[in-house]
LOKELUM-935576 format. One record per residue: residue number from 1; residue in one letter; x negated, z, y of N, C-alpha, C in turn. Coordinates in steps of 0.2 Angstrom, whole numbers, plus 2048, in hexadecimal, padded with zeros to 3 digits. Each point is the difference from the previous one (the first is absolute). Layout:
# LOKELUM-935576
<r num="NUM" residuo="A" n_c1="X" n_c3="Z" n_c2="Y" ca_c1="X" ca_c3="Z" ca_c2="Y" c_c1="X" c_c3="Z" c_c2="Y"/>
...
END
This chain:
# LOKELUM-935576
<r num="1" residuo="M" n_c1="1DF" n_c3="B97" n_c2="151" ca_c1="803" ca_c3="7FD" ca_c2="806" c_c1="7FD" c_c3="7FA" c_c2="803"/>
<r num="2" residuo="I" n_c1="805" n_c3="7FB" n_c2="801" ca_c1="7FE" ca_c3="7FA" ca_c2="802" c_c1="800" c_c3="800" c_c2="808"/>
<r num="3" residuo="I" n_c1="7FC" n_c3="7FD" n_c2="803" ca_c1="800" ca_c3="7FE" ca_c2="807" c_c1="806" c_c3="7FC" c_c2="802"/>
<r num="4" residuo="L" n_c1="803" n_c3="802" n_c2="806" ca_c1="806" ca_c3="7FD" ca_c2="802" c_c1="7FF" c_c3="7F8" c_c2="800"/>
<r num="5" residuo="D" n_c1="7FA" n_c3="7FE" n_c2="803" ca_c1="800" ca_c3="7F8" ca_c2="801" c_c1="7FF" c_c3="7FD" c_c2="7F8"/>
<r num="6" residuo="K" n_c1="7FD" n_c3="803" n_c2="7FC" ca_c1="800" ca_c3="7FE" ca_c2="7F8" c_c1="807" c_c3="7FF" c_c2="7FE"/>
<r num="7" residuo="F" n_c1="804" n_c3="806" n_c2="801" ca_c1="807" ca_c3="801" ca_c2="7FD" c_c1="804" c_c3="7FB" c_c2="803"/>
<r num="8" residuo="V" n_c1="800" n_c3="7FE" n_c2="806" ca_c1="803" ca_c3="7FB" ca_c2="804" c_c1="7FF" c_c3="7F9" c_c2="7FC"/>
<r num="9" residuo="A" n_c1="7F9" n_c3="7FF" n_c2="800" ca_c1="7FE" ca_c3="7FA" ca_c2="7FC" c_c1="803" c_c3="7FE" c_c2="7FA"/>
<r num="10" residuo="I" n_c1="800" n_c3="806" n_c2="7FC" ca_c1="802" ca_c3="7FF" ca_c2="7F9" c_c1="808" c_c3="7FF" c_c2="800"/>
<r num="11" residuo="M" n_c1="804" n_c3="803" n_c2="804" ca_c1="807" ca_c3="7FF" ca_c2="801" c_c1="801" c_c3="7F9" c_c2="802"/>
<r num="12" residuo="R" n_c1="7FD" n_c3="7FD" n_c2="805" ca_c1="801" ca_c3="7FA" ca_c2="802" c_c1="7FE" c_c3="7FB" c_c2="7FA"/>
<r num="13" residuo="A" n_c1="7FB" n_c3="801" n_c2="7FC" ca_c1="7FE" ca_c3="7FC" ca_c2="7FB" c_c1="806" c_c3="7FF" c_c2="7FB"/>
<r num="14" residuo="L" n_c1="803" n_c3="806" n_c2="7FE" ca_c1="805" ca_c3="801" ca_c2="7FC" c_c1="807" c_c3="7FE" c_c2="802"/>
<r num="15" residuo="G" n_c1="800" n_c3="7FE" n_c2="806" ca_c1="806" ca_c3="800" ca_c2="804" c_c1="803" c_c3="7F8" c_c2="7FF"/>
<r num="16" residuo="D" n_c1="7FC" n_c3="7FD" n_c2="7FD" ca_c1="802" ca_c3="7F9" ca_c2="7FE" c_c1="802" c_c3="7FF" c_c2="7F8"/>
<r num="17" residuo="Q" n_c1="806" n_c3="7FD" n_c2="7FF" ca_c1="803" ca_c3="800" ca_c2="7FA" c_c1="7FC" c_c3="7FC" c_c2="7FA"/>
<r num="18" residuo="N" n_c1="7FB" n_c3="7FB" n_c2="803" ca_c1="7FC" ca_c3="7FD" ca_c2="7FB" c_c1="7FA" c_c3="804" c_c2="7FF"/>
<r num="19" residuo="R" n_c1="7FE" n_c3="804" n_c2="804" ca_c1="7FA" ca_c3="804" ca_c2="7FF" c_c1="802" c_c3="806" c_c2="7FC"/>
<r num="20" residuo="Y" n_c1="806" n_c3="802" n_c2="801" ca_c1="802" ca_c3="805" ca_c2="7FC" c_c1="801" c_c3="7FE" c_c2="7F8"/>
<r num="21" residuo="H" n_c1="802" n_c3="7FA" n_c2="7FF" ca_c1="801" ca_c3="7FE" ca_c2="7FA" c_c1="7F9" c_c3="7FF" c_c2="7FC"/>
<r num="22" residuo="I" n_c1="7FB" n_c3="7FE" n_c2="804" ca_c1="7FA" ca_c3="7FF" ca_c2="7FE" c_c1="7FC" c_c3="806" c_c2="7FE"/>
<r num="23" residuo="V" n_c1="802" n_c3="806" n_c2="804" ca_c1="7FD" ca_c3="807" ca_c2="7FE" c_c1="804" c_c3="801" c_c2="7FA"/>
<r num="24" residuo="A" n_c1="807" n_c3="800" n_c2="7FF" ca_c1="803" ca_c3="802" ca_c2="7FB" c_c1="7FD" c_c3="7FD" c_c2="7FA"/>
<r num="25" residuo="S" n_c1="7FE" n_c3="7FA" n_c2="800" ca_c1="7FE" ca_c3="7FB" ca_c2="7FA" c_c1="7F9" c_c3="803" c_c2="7FE"/>
<r num="26" residuo="L" n_c1="7FC" n_c3="802" n_c2="806" ca_c1="7F8" ca_c3="802" ca_c2="7FE" c_c1="800" c_c3="806" c_c2="7FE"/>
<r num="27" residuo="L" n_c1="806" n_c3="805" n_c2="801" ca_c1="800" ca_c3="807" ca_c2="7FD" c_c1="801" c_c3="800" c_c2="7F8"/>
<r num="28" residuo="Q" n_c1="802" n_c3="7FA" n_c2="7FE" ca_c1="802" ca_c3="7FF" ca_c2="7F8" c_c1="7FB" c_c3="7FD" c_c2="7FD"/>
<r num="29" residuo="H" n_c1="7FC" n_c3="7FB" n_c2="804" ca_c1="7FA" ca_c3="7FC" ca_c2="7FC" c_c1="7FC" c_c3="7FD" c_c2="806"/>
<r num="30" residuo="N" n_c1="7F9" n_c3="800" n_c2="7FF" ca_c1="7FC" ca_c3="7FC" ca_c2="805" c_c1="800" c_c3="7F8" c_c2="7FF"/>
<r num="31" residuo="Y" n_c1="802" n_c3="7FD" n_c2="806" ca_c1="801" ca_c3="7F9" ca_c2="7FF" c_c1="7FB" c_c3="7FD" c_c2="805"/>
<r num="32" residuo="C" n_c1="7FF" n_c3="7F9" n_c2="7FF" ca_c1="7FC" ca_c3="7FB" ca_c2="804" c_c1="806" c_c3="7FE" c_c2="805"/>
<r num="33" residuo="V" n_c1="7FE" n_c3="7FC" n_c2="806" ca_c1="804" ca_c3="7FD" ca_c2="804" c_c1="805" c_c3="7FB" c_c2="7FC"/>
<r num="34" residuo="G" n_c1="7FD" n_c3="7FC" n_c2="7FD" ca_c1="804" ca_c3="7FB" ca_c2="7FC" c_c1="806" c_c3="803" c_c2="7FB"/>
<r num="35" residuo="A" n_c1="7FF" n_c3="805" n_c2="7FC" ca_c1="803" ca_c3="804" ca_c2="7FC" c_c1="806" c_c3="802" c_c2="805"/>
<r num="36" residuo="L" n_c1="7FE" n_c3="804" n_c2="805" ca_c1="805" ca_c3="803" ca_c2="805" c_c1="805" c_c3="7FB" c_c2="803"/>
<r num="37" residuo="A" n_c1="7FE" n_c3="7FA" n_c2="802" ca_c1="803" ca_c3="7FB" ca_c2="803" c_c1="805" c_c3="7FD" c_c2="7FA"/>
<r num="38" residuo="K" n_c1="7FE" n_c3="7FF" n_c2="7FA" ca_c1="805" ca_c3="7FF" ca_c2="7FC" c_c1="805" c_c3="804" c_c2="7FD"/>
<r num="39" residuo="R" n_c1="7FE" n_c3="807" n_c2="800" ca_c1="805" ca_c3="805" ca_c2="7FE" c_c1="805" c_c3="801" c_c2="805"/>
<r num="40" residuo="L" n_c1="7FD" n_c3="800" n_c2="807" ca_c1="805" ca_c3="801" ca_c2="806" c_c1="804" c_c3="7FA" c_c2="803"/>
<r num="41" residuo="G" n_c1="7FD" n_c3="7FA" n_c2="7FE" ca_c1="804" ca_c3="7FA" ca_c2="802" c_c1="7FD" c_c3="7FE" c_c2="807"/>
<r num="42" residuo="L" n_c1="7FA" n_c3="802" n_c2="801" ca_c1="7FE" ca_c3="7FE" ca_c2="807" c_c1="7FA" c_c3="7FC" c_c2="800"/>
<r num="43" residuo="S" n_c1="7FE" n_c3="7FD" n_c2="806" ca_c1="7FB" ca_c3="7FC" ca_c2="7FF" c_c1="7F9" c_c3="803" c_c2="800"/>
<r num="44" residuo="E" n_c1="7FB" n_c3="7FE" n_c2="7FD" ca_c1="7F9" ca_c3="803" ca_c2="7FF" c_c1="7FE" c_c3="802" c_c2="808"/>
<r num="45" residuo="S" n_c1="800" n_c3="7FB" n_c2="805" ca_c1="7FE" ca_c3="802" ca_c2="807" c_c1="804" c_c3="806" c_c2="802"/>
<r num="46" residuo="A" n_c1="806" n_c3="800" n_c2="7FE" ca_c1="805" ca_c3="806" ca_c2="804" c_c1="7FD" c_c3="807" c_c2="7FC"/>
<r num="47" residuo="V" n_c1="7FF" n_c3="7FF" n_c2="7F9" ca_c1="7FE" ca_c3="807" ca_c2="7FD" c_c1="7F9" c_c3="802" c_c2="803"/>
<r num="48" residuo="S" n_c1="7FC" n_c3="7FA" n_c2="801" ca_c1="7F9" ca_c3="803" ca_c2="804" c_c1="801" c_c3="803" c_c2="806"/>
<r num="49" residuo="Q" n_c1="804" n_c3="7FD" n_c2="805" ca_c1="802" ca_c3="804" ca_c2="805" c_c1="802" c_c3="807" c_c2="800"/>
<r num="50" residuo="H" n_c1="805" n_c3="800" n_c2="7FC" ca_c1="802" ca_c3="807" ca_c2="7FE" c_c1="7FB" c_c3="805" c_c2="7FE"/>
<r num="51" residuo="L" n_c1="7FD" n_c3="7FD" n_c2="7FB" ca_c1="7FA" ca_c3="805" ca_c2="7FE" c_c1="7FB" c_c3="802" c_c2="806"/>
<r num="52" residuo="K" n_c1="7FE" n_c3="7FB" n_c2="804" ca_c1="7FC" ca_c3="801" ca_c2="806" c_c1="803" c_c3="806" c_c2="803"/>
<r num="53" residuo="V" n_c1="806" n_c3="801" n_c2="802" ca_c1="804" ca_c3="806" ca_c2="804" c_c1="7FF" c_c3="805" c_c2="7FC"/>
<r num="54" residuo="L" n_c1="801" n_c3="800" n_c2="7F9" ca_c1="800" ca_c3="806" ca_c2="7FC" c_c1="7F9" c_c3="803" c_c2="7FF"/>
<r num="55" residuo="R" n_c1="7FB" n_c3="7FB" n_c2="801" ca_c1="7FA" ca_c3="802" ca_c2="7FF" c_c1="7FD" c_c3="804" c_c2="807"/>
<r num="56" residuo="N" n_c1="802" n_c3="7FD" n_c2="805" ca_c1="7FD" ca_c3="802" ca_c2="806" c_c1="803" c_c3="807" c_c2="801"/>
<r num="57" residuo="A" n_c1="806" n_c3="801" n_c2="7FE" ca_c1="804" ca_c3="807" ca_c2="800" c_c1="7FD" c_c3="806" c_c2="7FB"/>
<r num="58" residuo="G" n_c1="7FC" n_c3="7FD" n_c2="7FB" ca_c1="7FD" ca_c3="803" ca_c2="7FB" c_c1="804" c_c3="801" c_c2="7FA"/>
<r num="59" residuo="V" n_c1="806" n_c3="7FD" n_c2="800" ca_c1="805" ca_c3="801" ca_c2="7FA" c_c1="7FE" c_c3="7FD" c_c2="7F9"/>
<r num="60" residuo="V" n_c1="7FC" n_c3="7FA" n_c2="801" ca_c1="7FE" ca_c3="7FD" ca_c2="7FA" c_c1="7F8" c_c3="7FF" c_c2="800"/>
<r num="61" residuo="K" n_c1="7FD" n_c3="7FF" n_c2="7FB" ca_c1="7F9" ca_c3="7FE" ca_c2="7FF" c_c1="7FF" c_c3="7FB" c_c2="7FB"/>
<r num="62" residuo="G" n_c1="7FB" n_c3="7FC" n_c2="802" ca_c1="7FF" ca_c3="7F9" ca_c2="7FB" c_c1="7F9" c_c3="802" c_c2="7FE"/>
<r num="63" residuo="E" n_c1="800" n_c3="7FE" n_c2="7F8" ca_c1="7FB" ca_c3="800" ca_c2="7FC" c_c1="7FE" c_c3="7F9" c_c2="7FD"/>
<r num="64" residuo="R" n_c1="7FA" n_c3="7FE" n_c2="802" ca_c1="7FF" ca_c3="7F9" ca_c2="7FD" c_c1="7FE" c_c3="800" c_c2="7F8"/>
<r num="65" residuo="K" n_c1="804" n_c3="7FC" n_c2="7FD" ca_c1="800" ca_c3="7FF" ca_c2="7F9" c_c1="7FF" c_c3="7F8" c_c2="7FE"/>
<r num="66" residuo="G" n_c1="7FA" n_c3="7FF" n_c2="800" ca_c1="7FD" ca_c3="7F9" ca_c2="7FF" c_c1="803" c_c3="7FC" c_c2="806"/>
<r num="67" residuo="Y" n_c1="803" n_c3="7FA" n_c2="800" ca_c1="803" ca_c3="7FC" ca_c2="805" c_c1="805" c_c3="804" c_c2="804"/>
<r num="68" residuo="Y" n_c1="804" n_c3="804" n_c2="7FD" ca_c1="806" ca_c3="803" ca_c2="804" c_c1="7FF" c_c3="807" c_c2="802"/>
<r num="69" residuo="T" n_c1="804" n_c3="802" n_c2="805" ca_c1="800" ca_c3="807" ca_c2="802" c_c1="806" c_c3="802" c_c2="7FE"/>
<r num="70" residuo="H" n_c1="800" n_c3="806" n_c2="7FC" ca_c1="806" ca_c3="803" ca_c2="7FE" c_c1="801" c_c3="807" c_c2="804"/>
<r num="71" residuo="Y" n_c1="807" n_c3="801" n_c2="802" ca_c1="800" ca_c3="805" ca_c2="806" c_c1="804" c_c3="805" c_c2="7FC"/>
<r num="72" residuo="S" n_c1="7FF" n_c3="806" n_c2="803" ca_c1="803" ca_c3="806" ca_c2="7FE" c_c1="802" c_c3="805" c_c2="806"/>
<r num="73" residuo="V" n_c1="804" n_c3="804" n_c2="7FE" ca_c1="803" ca_c3="805" ca_c2="806" c_c1="7FC" c_c3="806" c_c2="800"/>
<r num="74" residuo="D" n_c1="7FE" n_c3="803" n_c2="806" ca_c1="7FD" ca_c3="807" ca_c2="800" c_c1="805" c_c3="804" c_c2="800"/>
<r num="75" residuo="R" n_c1="801" n_c3="803" n_c2="7FB" ca_c1="806" ca_c3="805" ca_c2="7FE" c_c1="800" c_c3="806" c_c2="804"/>
<r num="76" residuo="E" n_c1="7FA" n_c3="803" n_c2="801" ca_c1="7FE" ca_c3="806" ca_c2="804" c_c1="803" c_c3="7FF" c_c2="807"/>
<r num="77" residuo="L" n_c1="7FE" n_c3="7FA" n_c2="803" ca_c1="803" ca_c3="7FF" ca_c2="807" c_c1="807" c_c3="800" c_c2="800"/>
<r num="78" residuo="L" n_c1="803" n_c3="7FC" n_c2="7FC" ca_c1="807" ca_c3="7FF" ca_c2="7FF" c_c1="803" c_c3="807" c_c2="800"/>
<r num="79" residuo="K" n_c1="7FD" n_c3="805" n_c2="7FC" ca_c1="804" ca_c3="806" ca_c2="7FF" c_c1="7FF" c_c3="804" c_c2="806"/>
<r num="80" residuo="S" n_c1="7FA" n_c3="800" n_c2="803" ca_c1="7FE" ca_c3="803" ca_c2="806" c_c1="806" c_c3="7FE" c_c2="806"/>
<r num="81" residuo="A" n_c1="801" n_c3="7F9" n_c2="801" ca_c1="805" ca_c3="7FE" ca_c2="804" c_c1="807" c_c3="802" c_c2="7FE"/>
<r num="82" residuo="A" n_c1="801" n_c3="801" n_c2="7FA" ca_c1="807" ca_c3="802" ca_c2="7FE" c_c1="801" c_c3="807" c_c2="802"/>
<r num="83" residuo="S" n_c1="7FB" n_c3="804" n_c2="7FF" ca_c1="7FF" ca_c3="807" ca_c2="802" c_c1="802" c_c3="801" c_c2="807"/>
<r num="84" residuo="E" n_c1="7FC" n_c3="7FC" n_c2="805" ca_c1="801" ca_c3="7FF" ca_c2="806" c_c1="807" c_c3="800" c_c2="803"/>
<r num="85" residuo="L" n_c1="803" n_c3="7FB" n_c2="7FC" ca_c1="807" ca_c3="7FE" ca_c2="801" c_c1="805" c_c3="806" c_c2="7FF"/>
<r num="86" residuo="T" n_c1="7FF" n_c3="803" n_c2="7F9" ca_c1="804" ca_c3="805" ca_c2="7FF" c_c1="7FF" c_c3="805" c_c2="805"/>
<r num="87" residuo="A" n_c1="7FA" n_c3="802" n_c2="802" ca_c1="7FF" ca_c3="805" ca_c2="805" c_c1="805" c_c3="7FF" c_c2="807"/>
<r num="88" residuo="L" n_c1="7FF" n_c3="7FA" n_c2="802" ca_c1="804" ca_c3="7FE" ca_c2="805" c_c1="808" c_c3="801" c_c2="800"/>
<r num="89" residuo="G" n_c1="802" n_c3="7FE" n_c2="7FA" ca_c1="807" ca_c3="801" ca_c2="7FE" c_c1="801" c_c3="807" c_c2="7FF"/>
<r num="90" residuo="N" n_c1="7FC" n_c3="805" n_c2="7FF" ca_c1="802" ca_c3="806" ca_c2="800" c_c1="7FF" c_c3="805" c_c2="807"/>
<r num="91" residuo="L" n_c1="7FE" n_c3="7FD" n_c2="805" ca_c1="800" ca_c3="803" ca_c2="806" c_c1="807" c_c3="803" c_c2="802"/>
<r num="92" residuo="E" n_c1="800" n_c3="806" n_c2="802" ca_c1="805" ca_c3="803" ca_c2="802" c_c1="804" c_c3="7FE" c_c2="807"/>
<r num="93" residuo="K" n_c1="805" n_c3="7FF" n_c2="801" ca_c1="803" ca_c3="7FE" ca_c2="806" c_c1="801" c_c3="806" c_c2="804"/>
<r num="94" residuo="L" n_c1="7FE" n_c3="800" n_c2="807" ca_c1="800" ca_c3="805" ca_c2="804" c_c1="806" c_c3="800" c_c2="804"/>
<r num="95" residuo="P" n_c1="803" n_c3="806" n_c2="801" ca_c1="806" ca_c3="800" ca_c2="804" c_c1="7FE" c_c3="7FD" c_c2="807"/>
<r num="96" residuo="M" n_c1="805" n_c3="7FC" n_c2="803" ca_c1="7FF" ca_c3="7FD" ca_c2="807" c_c1="806" c_c3="800" c_c2="805"/>
<r num="97" residuo="E" n_c1="7FF" n_c3="800" n_c2="806" ca_c1="805" ca_c3="800" ca_c2="804" c_c1="7FF" c_c3="7FB" c_c2="806"/>
<r num="98" residuo="C" n_c1="804" n_c3="7FB" n_c2="800" ca_c1="7FF" ca_c3="7F9" ca_c2="803" c_c1="806" c_c3="801" c_c2="806"/>
<r num="99" residuo="S" n_c1="7FE" n_c3="7FF" n_c2="806" ca_c1="805" ca_c3="7FF" ca_c2="805" c_c1="7FE" c_c3="7FC" c_c2="805"/>
<r num="100" residuo="K" n_c1="806" n_c3="7FC" n_c2="803" ca_c1="7FE" ca_c3="7FB" ca_c2="804" c_c1="800" c_c3="803" c_c2="808"/>
<r num="101" residuo="S" n_c1="7FB" n_c3="7FF" n_c2="804" ca_c1="800" ca_c3="802" ca_c2="806" c_c1="803" c_c3="7FB" c_c2="806"/>
<r num="102" residuo="R" n_c1="800" n_c3="800" n_c2="805" ca_c1="803" ca_c3="7FB" ca_c2="805" c_c1="7FB" c_c3="7FA" c_c2="7FF"/>
<r num="103" residuo="G" n_c1="803" n_c3="7FB" n_c2="801" ca_c1="7FC" ca_c3="7FA" ca_c2="7FF" c_c1="801" c_c3="7FD" c_c2="7F9"/>
<r num="104" residuo="S" n_c1="7FB" n_c3="7FE" n_c2="7FE" ca_c1="801" ca_c3="7FD" ca_c2="7F8" c_c1="7FC" c_c3="803" c_c2="7FC"/>
<r num="105" residuo="S" n_c1="7FB" n_c3="805" n_c2="802" ca_c1="7FC" ca_c3="803" ca_c2="7FC" c_c1="802" c_c3="806" c_c2="7FB"/>
<r num="106" residuo="H" n_c1="7FD" n_c3="7FF" n_c2="7FB" ca_c1="802" ca_c3="806" ca_c2="7FA" c_c1="7FB" c_c3="805" c_c2="800"/>
<r num="107" residuo="S" n_c1="802" n_c3="806" n_c2="7FF" ca_c1="7FB" ca_c3="806" ca_c2="800" c_c1="801" c_c3="803" c_c2="7F8"/>
<r num="108" residuo="C" n_c1="7FC" n_c3="800" n_c2="7FD" ca_c1="800" ca_c3="802" ca_c2="7F9" c_c1="7FA" c_c3="806" c_c2="800"/>
<r num="109" residuo="S" n_c1="802" n_c3="806" n_c2="7FD" ca_c1="7FB" ca_c3="806" ca_c2="7FF" c_c1="802" c_c3="803" c_c2="7FB"/>
<r num="110" residuo="R" n_c1="7FB" n_c3="804" n_c2="7FC" ca_c1="802" ca_c3="804" ca_c2="7FB" c_c1="803" c_c3="805" c_c2="802"/>
<r num="111" residuo="K" n_c1="806" n_c3="802" n_c2="7FB" ca_c1="805" ca_c3="805" ca_c2="801" c_c1="7FD" c_c3="806" c_c2="7FD"/>
<r num="112" residuo="E" n_c1="800" n_c3="805" n_c2="803" ca_c1="7FE" ca_c3="806" ca_c2="7FD" c_c1="806" c_c3="803" c_c2="7FC"/>
<r num="113" residuo="V" n_c1="7FD" n_c3="802" n_c2="7FA" ca_c1="806" ca_c3="802" ca_c2="7FA" c_c1="800" c_c3="808" c_c2="801"/>
<r num="114" residuo="K" n_c1="806" n_c3="802" n_c2="801" ca_c1="801" ca_c3="807" ca_c2="800" c_c1="7FF" c_c3="804" c_c2="7F9"/>
<r num="115" residuo="Q" n_c1="7FC" n_c3="805" n_c2="7FF" ca_c1="7FF" ca_c3="804" ca_c2="7FA" c_c1="806" c_c3="805" c_c2="800"/>
<r num="116" residuo="N" n_c1="803" n_c3="800" n_c2="7FA" ca_c1="806" ca_c3="805" ca_c2="7FE" c_c1="7FB" c_c3="807" c_c2="7FF"/>
<r num="117" residuo="G" n_c1="802" n_c3="805" n_c2="801" ca_c1="7FE" ca_c3="807" ca_c2="7FE" c_c1="7FB" c_c3="803" c_c2="803"/>
END
């Protein structure tokens, strides 16, 4: 289970289209900044900035190989975030009753479900 703050950071990091494409590329192959930039049609500085966000969220890791740093995705973290998102989508909707009282305030409360039998 991921701590909520970590989960939110991961979702924010993946919420940008370019970062999403960077992660998708890195899931297929480890790349350096230059190769990612060329592959995605972005400047190297833009890729570096996106990788910084992804690194800070823990989504990608860098490994020095000579002069270059090659990046890879933390697949386990990504799978954990996917599980959290799946769990969120599986939450059951509770029956609610909402009524408007005098003025402009609304009052919503859980509606008791009557059991048959």
